[in-house]
DSSP file (Angstrom, degrees, kcal/mol; ACC not computed):
  #  RESIDUE AA STRUCTURE BP1 BP2  ACC     N-H-->O    O-->H-N    N-H-->O    O-->H-N    TCO  KAPPA ALPHA  PHI   PSI    X-CA   Y-CA   Z-CA
    1    1 A M              0   0    0      0, 0.0    69,-0.1     0, 0.0     0, 0.0   0.000 360.0 360.0 360.0 127.9  105.3  107.0  254.8
    2    2 A P        -     0   0    0      0, 0.0     2,-2.0     0, 0.0     3,-0.2  -0.346 360.0-119.7 -64.0 143.9  101.7  107.6  255.6
    3    3 A P    >   +     0   0    0      0, 0.0     3,-1.8     0, 0.0    64,-0.0  -0.442  48.4 160.1 -83.6  66.9  100.6  111.2  255.2
    4    4 A T  T 3   +     0   0    0     -2,-2.0     4,-0.1     1,-0.3     0, 0.0   0.647  66.0  64.2 -67.4 -13.8   99.6  111.6  258.9
    5    5 A D  T 3  S+     0   0    0     -3,-0.2    -1,-0.3     2,-0.1     2,-0.2   0.551  82.4  98.0 -86.3  -6.2   99.8  115.4  258.6
    6    6 A L  S <  S-     0   0    0     -3,-1.8     2,-0.5    49,-0.2    49,-0.1  -0.569  80.7-115.9 -83.6 145.1   96.9  115.7  256.1
    7    7 A Y        +     0   0    0     41,-0.4    41,-2.1    -2,-0.2     2,-0.4  -0.697  41.8 177.6 -81.7 124.4   93.4  116.5  257.2
    8    8 A V  E     -A   47   0A   0     -2,-0.5     2,-0.4    39,-0.2    39,-0.2  -0.977  15.4-166.9-131.3 140.2   91.1  113.6  256.5
    9    9 A E  E     -A   46   0A   0     37,-3.1    37,-2.3    -2,-0.4     2,-0.3  -0.975   7.6-177.5-124.9 143.7   87.4  113.0  257.2
   10   10 A S  E     +A   45   0A   0     -2,-0.4     2,-0.3    35,-0.2    35,-0.2  -0.994   6.9 163.7-139.4 144.3   85.6  109.6  257.0
   11   11 A A  E     +A   44   0A   0     33,-2.2    33,-2.9    -2,-0.3    29,-0.0  -0.972  36.6  25.6-152.2 163.5   81.9  108.7  257.5
   12   12 A G        -     0   0    0     -2,-0.3     2,-0.3    31,-0.2    31,-0.2   0.068  61.8-110.9  77.0 175.4   79.5  105.9  256.9
   13   13 A I        +     0   0    0     26,-0.5     2,-0.1    29,-0.2    -2,-0.0  -0.922  57.8  78.8-139.9 164.7   79.9  102.2  256.3
   14   14 A G        -     0   0    0     -2,-0.3    29,-2.0    28,-0.3    28,-0.1  -0.210  65.7 -48.1 114.2 155.8   79.4   99.9  253.4
   15   15 A E  S    S+     0   0    0     27,-0.2     2,-0.1    26,-0.1    65,-0.1  -0.813 100.1  37.0-112.1 151.6   81.3   98.9  250.3
   16   16 A P  S    S-     0   0    0      0, 0.0    27,-0.2     0, 0.0    64,-0.1   0.634  81.3-134.7 -77.0 157.3   82.7  100.1  248.1
   17   17 A A  E     -b   80   0A   0     62,-0.7    64,-3.0    25,-0.1     2,-0.5  -0.453  15.5-144.0 -68.5 148.7   84.4  102.9  249.8
   18   18 A V  E     -bc  81  44A   0     25,-2.7    27,-2.7    62,-0.2     2,-0.5  -0.980  10.9-164.1-118.8 126.9   84.2  106.2  248.0
   19   19 A V  E     -bc  82  45A   0     62,-2.7    64,-3.0    -2,-0.5     2,-0.5  -0.959   6.2-157.0-115.3 125.2   87.2  108.6  248.2
   20   20 A L  E     -bc  83  46A   0     25,-2.9    27,-0.8    -2,-0.5     2,-0.5  -0.868   6.3-169.4-106.7 129.6   86.6  112.2  247.1
   21   21 A V  E     -bc  84  47A   0     62,-2.8    64,-1.6    -2,-0.5    67,-0.1  -0.977  19.6-134.6-122.5 122.0   89.5  114.5  245.9
   22   22 A H        -     0   0    0     25,-0.5     6,-0.1    -2,-0.5     2,-0.0  -0.139  21.2 -96.6 -76.7 165.9   88.8  118.2  245.6
   23   23 A A    >   -     0   0    0      4,-0.2     3,-1.4    64,-0.2    63,-0.2  -0.226  38.0-103.7 -73.2 166.8   89.7  120.6  242.8
   24   24 A G  T 3  S+     0   0    0      1,-0.3    -1,-0.1    61,-0.1    62,-0.1   0.483 120.4  50.5 -74.2  -2.9   92.8  122.9  242.8
   25   25 A I  T 3  S+     0   0    0      2,-0.1    -1,-0.3    27,-0.0     2,-0.2   0.150 113.9  43.1-115.3  17.4   90.7  125.9  243.7
   26   26 A A    <   -     0   0    0     -3,-1.4     2,-0.2     2,-0.0    27,-0.1  -0.644  67.3-134.5-139.5-168.7   88.8  124.3  246.6
   27   27 A D    >   -     0   0    0     -2,-0.2     3,-2.4    25,-0.1     4,-0.2  -0.742  56.6 -62.3-140.6-166.5   89.2  122.1  249.7
   28   28 A R  G >  S+     0   0    0      1,-0.3     3,-2.0    -2,-0.2    20,-0.1   0.753 122.0  74.6 -56.7 -25.4   87.3  119.1  251.1
   29   29 A H  G >  S+     0   0    0      1,-0.3     3,-1.9     2,-0.2    -1,-0.3   0.666  74.0  80.7 -65.6 -15.0   84.2  121.3  251.5
   30   30 A Q  G <  S+     0   0    0     -3,-2.4    -1,-0.3     1,-0.3     3,-0.3   0.830  95.7  47.6 -53.8 -30.3   83.7  121.1  247.8
   31   31 A W  G <> S+     0   0    0     -3,-2.0     4,-3.3    -4,-0.2     5,-0.3   0.106  73.0 121.6-101.2  20.0   82.1  117.7  248.5
   32   32 A D  H <> S+     0   0    0     -3,-1.9     4,-1.9     1,-0.2     5,-0.2   0.918  80.8  39.7 -52.9 -51.6   79.8  118.6  251.4
   33   33 A R  H  > S+     0   0    0     -3,-0.3     4,-2.4    -4,-0.2    -1,-0.2   0.941 119.7  45.1 -65.2 -46.5   76.6  117.4  249.8
   34   34 A E  H  > S+     0   0    0      1,-0.2     4,-3.3     2,-0.2     5,-0.3   0.891 110.0  55.6 -65.3 -39.3   78.1  114.3  248.2
   35   35 A F  H  X S+     0   0    0     -4,-3.3     4,-1.6     1,-0.2    -1,-0.2   0.933 112.2  42.4 -58.3 -48.3   80.0  113.4  251.5
   36   36 A T  H  < S+     0   0    0     -4,-1.9     4,-0.4    -5,-0.3    -1,-0.2   0.916 117.8  46.3 -65.2 -44.3   76.7  113.5  253.4
   37   37 A R  H >< S+     0   0    0     -4,-2.4     3,-1.4     1,-0.2     4,-0.4   0.939 113.0  47.1 -67.1 -48.3   74.7  111.6  250.7
   38   38 A F  H >X S+     0   0    0     -4,-3.3     4,-2.6     1,-0.3     3,-1.5   0.829 102.3  65.8 -64.1 -31.1   77.3  108.9  250.1
   39   39 A A  T 3< S+     0   0    0     -4,-1.6   -26,-0.5    -5,-0.3    -1,-0.3   0.658  88.2  69.8 -66.8 -14.2   77.7  108.3  253.8
   40   40 A M  T <4 S+     0   0    0     -3,-1.4    -1,-0.3    -4,-0.4    -2,-0.2   0.772 121.6  10.2 -71.3 -25.2   74.1  107.0  253.9
   41   41 A T  T <4 S+     0   0    0     -3,-1.5     2,-0.3    -4,-0.4    -2,-0.2   0.528 128.0  34.6-130.2 -13.5   75.1  103.9  251.9
   42   42 A N  S  < S-     0   0    0     -4,-2.6     2,-0.5    -5,-0.1   -28,-0.3  -0.912  81.3 -97.2-139.9 162.6   78.9  103.7  251.7
   43   43 A R        -     0   0    0    -29,-2.0   -25,-2.7    -2,-0.3     2,-0.4  -0.737  48.5-167.7 -75.7 132.5   82.0  104.5  253.6
   44   44 A V  E     -Ac  11  18A   0    -33,-2.9   -33,-2.2    -2,-0.5     2,-0.4  -0.985  11.7-171.9-131.1 138.6   83.2  107.8  252.3
   45   45 A V  E     +Ac  10  19A   0    -27,-2.7   -25,-2.9    -2,-0.4     2,-0.3  -0.979   6.9 171.8-128.2 138.4   86.5  109.6  252.8
   46   46 A R  E     +Ac   9  20A   0    -37,-2.3   -37,-3.1    -2,-0.4     2,-0.3  -0.973   7.0 177.2-139.7 156.5   87.5  113.1  251.8
   47   47 A Y  E     -Ac   8  21A   0    -27,-0.8     2,-0.6    -2,-0.3   -25,-0.5  -0.963  33.7-104.3-151.7 165.0   90.7  115.1  252.6
   48   48 A D        -     0   0    0    -41,-2.1   -41,-0.4    -2,-0.3     3,-0.1  -0.879  38.3-129.5 -96.2 122.7   92.5  118.3  252.0
   49   49 A V    >   -     0   0    0     -2,-0.6     3,-2.1     1,-0.2     6,-0.3  -0.295  49.3 -68.9 -63.1 153.9   95.3  118.0  249.6
   50   50 A R  T 3  S+     0   0    0      1,-0.3     7,-0.2     4,-0.1    -1,-0.2  -0.180 124.8  17.9 -49.1 130.9   98.7  119.5  250.8
   51   51 A G  T 3  S+     0   0    0      5,-1.7     2,-0.3     1,-0.3    -1,-0.3   0.485 108.3  98.2  85.6   4.0   98.5  123.3  251.0
   52   52 A F  S X  S-     0   0    0     -3,-2.1     3,-2.3     4,-0.3    -1,-0.3  -0.920  86.7 -28.5-124.6 149.7   94.7  123.4  251.0
   53   53 A G  T 3  S-     0   0    0     -2,-0.3   -26,-0.0     1,-0.3    -2,-0.0  -0.199 127.0 -13.6  53.4-127.3   92.1  123.7  253.7
   54   54 A A  T 3  S+     0   0    0    -47,-0.1    -1,-0.3     2,-0.1    -4,-0.1   0.369 112.2 100.2 -91.9   3.6   93.4  122.3  257.0
   55   55 A S  S <  S-     0   0    0     -3,-2.3    -4,-0.2    -6,-0.3   -49,-0.2  -0.733  76.0-116.2 -90.6 140.1   96.3  120.4  255.5
   56   56 A P        -     0   0    0      0, 0.0    -5,-1.7     0, 0.0    -4,-0.3  -0.221  32.8 -92.2 -71.2 161.8   99.7  122.1  255.8
   57   57 A D        -     0   0    0     -7,-0.2     2,-0.1    -6,-0.2    -6,-0.1  -0.348  60.8 -80.9 -62.6 153.9  101.9  123.3  252.9
   58   58 A P        -     0   0    0      0, 0.0    -1,-0.1     0, 0.0     3,-0.1  -0.369  40.3-173.9 -62.0 133.8  104.3  120.7  251.7
   59   59 A A  S    S+     0   0    0     -3,-0.1     2,-0.3     1,-0.1    -2,-0.0   0.439  71.8  13.4-104.1  -4.7  107.5  120.6  253.8
   60   60 A R  S    S-     0   0    0      0, 0.0    -1,-0.1     0, 0.0     2,-0.1  -0.938 100.2 -66.4-156.5 171.3  109.3  118.1  251.5
   61   61 A D        +     0   0    0     -2,-0.3     2,-0.3    -3,-0.1    -2,-0.1  -0.410  63.1 160.9 -64.6 146.4  109.0  116.7  248.0
   62   62 A Y        -     0   0    0     -2,-0.1     2,-0.4    -4,-0.0     3,-0.1  -0.969  37.5-126.5-158.6 167.6  105.9  114.5  247.6
   63   63 A Y     >  -     0   0    0     -2,-0.3     4,-1.8     1,-0.1     3,-0.5  -0.996  16.7-140.4-123.3 130.9  103.6  112.9  245.1
   64   64 A D  H  > S+     0   0    0     -2,-0.4     4,-2.4     1,-0.2     5,-0.2   0.870 104.0  55.5 -57.2 -37.9   99.8  113.5  245.4
   65   65 A H  H  > S+     0   0    0      1,-0.2     4,-2.5     2,-0.2    -1,-0.2   0.855 104.6  53.1 -67.9 -31.9   99.1  109.8  244.4
   66   66 A D  H  > S+     0   0    0     -3,-0.5     4,-2.4     2,-0.2    -1,-0.2   0.898 108.6  50.8 -66.0 -38.8  101.4  108.6  247.3
   67   67 A D  H  X S+     0   0    0     -4,-1.8     4,-2.5     2,-0.2    -2,-0.2   0.941 111.3  47.3 -61.7 -46.5   99.4  110.8  249.7
   68   68 A L  H  X S+     0   0    0     -4,-2.4     4,-2.3     1,-0.2    -2,-0.2   0.925 113.2  47.6 -62.3 -45.0   96.1  109.3  248.4
   69   69 A L  H  X S+     0   0    0     -4,-2.5     4,-2.5     1,-0.2    -1,-0.2   0.882 111.6  51.7 -63.5 -37.4   97.4  105.8  248.7
   70   70 A G  H  X S+     0   0    0     -4,-2.4     4,-2.9     2,-0.2    -2,-0.2   0.892 108.4  50.7 -64.8 -40.4   98.7  106.5  252.2
   71   71 A I  H  X S+     0   0    0     -4,-2.5     4,-1.8     2,-0.2    -2,-0.2   0.920 111.8  47.8 -62.6 -43.8   95.3  107.8  253.2
   72   72 A M  H  X>S+     0   0    0     -4,-2.3     5,-2.9     2,-0.2     4,-0.5   0.919 112.6  48.9 -63.5 -43.1   93.6  104.7  251.9
   73   73 A D  H ><5S+     0   0    0     -4,-2.5     3,-1.4     1,-0.2    -2,-0.2   0.941 110.1  50.8 -60.5 -47.7   96.2  102.5  253.6
   74   74 A D  H 3<5S+     0   0    0     -4,-2.9    -1,-0.2     1,-0.3    -2,-0.2   0.849 112.6  47.4 -58.6 -34.6   95.7  104.4  256.9
   75   75 A A  H 3<5S-     0   0    0     -4,-1.8    -1,-0.3    -5,-0.2    -2,-0.2   0.489 114.5-117.2 -86.0  -3.5   91.9  103.9  256.6
   76   76 A G  T <<5 +     0   0    0     -3,-1.4     2,-0.7    -4,-0.5    -3,-0.2   0.792  62.9 149.9  72.6  27.6   92.3  100.2  255.8
   77   77 A I      < +     0   0    0     -5,-2.9    -1,-0.2    -6,-0.2    -2,-0.1  -0.853  21.1 173.6 -98.6 116.2   90.8  100.7  252.3
   78   78 A E  S    S+     0   0    0     -2,-0.7     2,-0.3     1,-0.3    -1,-0.2   0.837  72.7  16.3 -87.5 -36.8   92.1   98.2  249.8
   79   79 A R  S    S+     0   0    0     -7,-0.1   -62,-0.7     2,-0.0     2,-0.3  -0.986  72.9 163.3-137.5 145.5   89.8   99.1  246.9
   80   80 A A  E     -b   17   0A   0     -2,-0.3     2,-0.7   -64,-0.1   -62,-0.2  -0.986  44.0-105.7-154.8 161.4   87.7  102.2  246.4
   81   81 A V  E     -b   18   0A   0    -64,-3.0   -62,-2.7    -2,-0.3     2,-0.5  -0.876  41.8-151.8 -87.2 118.6   85.7  104.3  243.9
   82   82 A L  E     -b   19   0A   0     -2,-0.7     2,-0.5   -64,-0.2   -62,-0.2  -0.836  13.5-173.1 -98.9 128.6   87.9  107.3  243.4
   83   83 A V  E     +b   20   0A   0    -64,-3.0   -62,-2.8    -2,-0.5     2,-0.3  -0.983   8.8 172.0-124.4 123.4   86.2  110.6  242.5
   84   84 A G  E     -b   21   0A   0     -2,-0.5     2,-0.4   -64,-0.2   -62,-0.2  -0.969  21.1-151.2-134.2 149.7   88.1  113.7  241.6
   85   85 A S    >   -     0   0    0    -64,-1.6     3,-2.6    -2,-0.3     2,-0.1  -0.977  65.1 -44.3-119.2 128.9   87.3  117.1  240.2
   86   86 A S  T >> S+     0   0    0     -2,-0.4     4,-1.6     1,-0.3     3,-0.8  -0.313 141.1  11.2  55.2-117.3   89.8  119.1  238.1
   87   87 A N  H 3> S+     0   0    0      1,-0.3     4,-2.2     2,-0.2    -1,-0.3   0.848 130.6  58.9 -59.3 -32.2   93.2  118.7  239.9
   88   88 A G  H <> S+     0   0    0     -3,-2.6     4,-2.4     1,-0.2    -1,-0.3   0.851 101.2  55.1 -63.4 -33.1   91.6  116.0  242.0
   89   89 A G  H <> S+     0   0    0     -3,-0.8     4,-2.6     2,-0.2    -2,-0.2   0.884 106.3  50.8 -64.6 -39.0   90.8  114.2  238.7
   90   90 A R  H  X S+     0   0    0     -4,-1.6     4,-2.8     2,-0.2     5,-0.2   0.925 110.6  49.0 -62.5 -44.3   94.5  114.3  237.9
   91   91 A I  H  X S+     0   0    0     -4,-2.2     4,-2.3     2,-0.2    -2,-0.2   0.919 111.7  49.2 -61.8 -44.0   95.4  112.9  241.3
   92   92 A V  H  X S+     0   0    0     -4,-2.4     4,-2.5     2,-0.2    -2,-0.2   0.922 113.0  46.6 -61.1 -46.5   92.8  110.1  240.9
   93   93 A L  H  X S+     0   0    0     -4,-2.6     4,-2.2     2,-0.2     5,-0.2   0.918 112.0  50.2 -65.2 -43.0   94.1  109.2  237.5
   94   94 A D  H  X S+     0   0    0     -4,-2.8     4,-2.2     1,-0.2    -1,-0.2   0.894 112.1  49.2 -59.7 -39.8   97.7  109.2  238.7
   95   95 A T  H  X S+     0   0    0     -4,-2.3     4,-2.8    -5,-0.2    -2,-0.2   0.915 109.8  50.1 -66.1 -43.6   96.7  107.0  241.6
   96   96 A A  H  < S+     0   0    0     -4,-2.5    -2,-0.2     1,-0.2    -1,-0.2   0.869 113.7  45.8 -63.9 -36.8   94.9  104.5  239.3
   97   97 A V  H  < S+     0   0    0     -4,-2.2    -1,-0.2    -5,-0.2    -2,-0.2   0.884 115.7  46.4 -72.2 -38.4   97.9  104.3  237.0
   98   98 A T  H  < S+     0   0    0     -4,-2.2    -2,-0.2     1,-0.2    -1,-0.2   0.879 132.1  16.7 -70.9 -39.3  100.3  103.9  239.9
   99   99 A A     <  +     0   0    0     -4,-2.8    -1,-0.2    -5,-0.2    -2,-0.2  -0.576  67.4 165.4-135.9  69.9   98.3  101.3  241.8
  100  100 A P              0   0    0      0, 0.0    -1,-0.1     0, 0.0    -3,-0.1   0.734 360.0 360.0 -63.8 -21.8   95.7   99.8  239.4
  101  101 A D              0   0    0    -22,-0.0    -5,-0.1    -5,-0.0    -2,-0.0   0.480 360.0 360.0 -80.3 360.0   95.0   96.9  241.7
């Protein structure tokens, strides 16, 4: 099921898409400078992980990597450069292991 309740922002065009995942002590704004800069040459996506920023607290069991894959699916992104900081790095690694293709 796509994570339609999560807050997601997208900007720019170009390949590869870049997806930014914030640390566990931040929200999507951690990436303000990078989001603007990457959007000059690439499609860039950032979002608030469940319970952070504008995304609601979890209402059910979930996996962060499923949320990330759902966001990519909703955006029509088949392959991307995934960038994560701290807990976002864990989410990125879990996603890469779950869906290496």
